[in-house]
N, C-alpha and C positions, 0 to 999 in steps of 0.2 A: 504494499499500500504506499502511495506517495506520502511524503512527510506531512503535508498540510491536511490531509484526509485521515491520517492514522489515529484511530480511536477505537475503544471497545464497541461503540455503537455502530461505527462503520463496518467493522468485521462482522457483526451479526447481520447487517444489512447485506454485505456481500455474499453470505452464505446462501441467501435466497436467490442469487442471480440465475442459476441454471433452471430453477422453477419459474421464475418470472419471465424469462425470454421465451418460454413455451406456453405462456398463458394465451388465451384467445384474444385478449385485449392488447397484447404486445404488438407494437408497430414494426413490422419488418421493412427495413429501408432497402437492403439489398440481399439477394440470395444467390446460392450458387455453391462453389466449393467451399466457401465460408459464408456466414451470415452476419449482417449488421442489424441489430435489434435496438429500438428505442424504448427504454423502460424508465420508471421512477423508482429512485430508492429513497426510503424514508429513514432519516437519521437525525436523532435529537429533535424529534417533532418537525423537522424541516425536510422538504422534498427536493431531491437533487435529480434532475433529468440527465440521464447518461446514454451513451451509445455503447452496447456490448457487442464486441466482434468475437463471435464463437468460431473457432477453427475446427475443422474436421479432424478426426483421428489420423496421424501420420502413418505412412507405411512402415514395416519393420525396419527397412534400411535407414529411412529418414529418422525414425525413432531412436535407432542405435547411434547415429551421427550426432543427433541433438543431445542426447543423454550423455555423450562423452565429451562435449565440448561447447557446441554453438548455443545450446539452450533451445527451448521451444520457441515457436514463432511468437507466442504471446509474451514470452520472457524478452526476446529480442525486440519486439515492438515497444513494449513498456520501457526498456532501457534506452531505446532511441528517443522516444518521447520525452523522458526525463532529461536526456542529454540536450535535446533541442530547447526545451522550456528553460532550463538553466542558462542557456546561451542566448536567450531572448529571441530565438527563431520560432516562428509561428507554427503551432501544432495544437490540435485539441488537447486540453489539459488533462494530463494522465491521472487517473484515479488509482487504479490497481491492476494487477494481473492475477489470474487464478488458474491453478493446475491441479488435476487429480491423476495420480499415478496408481496403478495396480502392479505391485512389485516394480519391474522395470519398464513397464508399458504405460505410456501417456494416454489416458482415456479420454480426458476432457481438458480444454484450455480456453481462456477468455481474456480479452483486454477491455478494461472499462475506462471510458474517457467522458469528459463533460460534453453534453450535446451542444452543438453550435447553431444558434438560430440564425435564420435569414442569411444562410451562406449559398453561394453558387459555386461552380467550378469553372476552371479555365476553358474546358470543353464547351460548356454552355455559353460563356461569355463570347468566345470565338464564333460560335454558330450564330449568336444573336447578331453580332456585328456583320458577319458575311451576308446574312440574309436580310437584315433590316436596316443597318447603318453602315454600309461599306465605305467608310471614310477613313483614309490613311491615318490622319492625326489620332483618331480614337484607337485604331489598332495599335499604333506605336506607343500610346500612353498605357494601353493594357500590357503590352509586352515589356515595357520598361519597368512596370510594377512588378511583374513576375519575375523578370530577370534580376531586380535588386534583392528580392527574397531568396532566390536560387543562390546568388553570390553570398548572402549572409549565412545561408545553410552550409554551403561549402567552406566558407571561412571558419565556420565552427568545428570543422573536421568531420562532417557527416556526409558519406556518399550515399544517396538514396537507392540506387540501383533498380528502381521501378518508377521512374519520374514520368509516367504518362500524364496527359492533360487532366484526366479524370481524378488524379491524385493531388491535384493542386486546388485547394479551396480558397475562396476570397469573397469580399463583399463589395458590391457596387455601392459607391458613396456619393455619386453625382451623375450628371449627364455623361461625362467622360472620365470619371474619377473612381479608381479601385484601391482597395487596401485591405489590410488585415489578412495577408496571404497566409495560409495554413497548409502544411504538408501532412498527408495521411498514407496509410499503407506502408509502414516503415519496416516491416519485418525482414526485407531483403537488404536493408541498409548495412553499412559498416561504419564504425566510429574509428576515426583515425587521428594521429597527431596533426596531420596536414594533408591535403590533397594536391596531387600533381596536376598540371593543366591537362594531360590525357584522361585522368580520372574524372575531372570536371567535365571535359568535352564528352566523355561517354555518357555521363548522366544527362547533359543538355540534348544530346542527340535522340533521346527517348521522347522529347517533346515534339509534337507533330503540329 
């Protein structure tokens, strides 16, 4: 559990996560290999709206690799989010990660982050501009906003390794003004002392 959220009450709330994400009223944001589910956690009589990313059970080979060194996808995601948050780089605020092991087999794993209201994605904003407001100045403003955030992420020593347009969240703050860029889907990333120009370029090449 991240330091700010660490308390006996939060631990009790987190125990209920597996049941809550499978309730009928849980809002499934994305589904597929992994699920993102929006739920409310009640802690100290306050309600915290979070997104739980539920990872599927890994194969035996990946299970062995993760157990011997890399850690689970949930653990890697949480560590990356904590790293970015501490460096002042945008990412949904990490609350906790949860794992359930049966002997040496990872059975369940989750990452819990604070839900972000009124965000869009780099994908959605590009599509909007291309289809409805195809003006060079607006496109360049959007790209400069994302570029500055990517530079800050790389300067912090984090290589994303899955930097698709859909993994860059942001908020439209005006007619042609964007901000609050946040990076998601961090489990493939690597934390390094510093990034070389080729490592940075490889990350950027995934943007389309």
